[in-house]
N, C-alpha and C positions, 0 to 999 in steps of 0.2 A: 087816379091820384087819391091818396088816403086822406081822410079828414082827421081832424084833431081828436086824439084819444082812441083811434081805431087800430093803431099799430100793435104789434105783438109786445113791444117793450114799453108801452105807455099805459097810463091809467091804473086802475085797480088790478087788472090782470098782470101788468108788468111788475107791480110790487109783489104780487103773489109769486111769480116766477123767480124774481130776485131773492125773495126770502127762502124759497125752496132750494135755490142754488146754494145759498149761504149755508143752510142747514145740511145740505148734502156734503159740502166741503168740510164742515165741522165734524160731521159724522164719520167721514173717511179719515180725518186726522185722528179722531178718538180711536177708531178701529186700528189704525196703524200703531199708535202708541200702546194700546192694549196688547196687540200681537207681539210687539218688540219686548215689552216688559215680561210677558209670559215666556218667551223664548229665552230671555236672559235669566230669568229665575230658574228655569229648568236646567240650564247649563251650569249655573253657579250655585245650585242648591247644595245643602250639606250632604256629605257622604252618608249612606245608610249606616245606622248603628249596628255594631256586632250583635250576633244572636244572643249571647249571654251578657249579663251585667256584672259578672264576676271580674275583678280587676285582672286576673290572669288570662281570662278569655279575651278581654279587650287587648291586653298586651300581645297575645298570640295573633290576634287578627291584625294588629298594626305591623307585626313582624312579617306576617304572610303577605300583606300589601306592599311591603318594602319601605315602609315609613321609617323604620329603625333598623340599625345594623344588628348582627348577631351578638356583638359585644354589649351593645345597649340592652338587648333583650335579656341576656344572661344576668347582667347587673341588676336590671329592674326586677327580674323574676326572683333573684336572691333576696332583694329588699322586701318584696311582697311576701315571700315565703317566711322570712324572719319575723315579719310583723304579725303573723298568725299565731 
């Protein structure tokens, strides 16, 4: 028969293990939140910028990625070329 304060979950040792368990759970929650936030940021990050910073280069890259149609490309290219 166990005496008072000699069990695994009682006394100072029990408080130590309870605090350790709580810290372990909090640590796991923080780790999961961090991993999910990194995964979401990687999937929803901005598209890499085109190699050139020239407006026509950016326009060409958008057309190549299929973001704009050929008619939009021609119209925008004419506007950009007229502005030079």
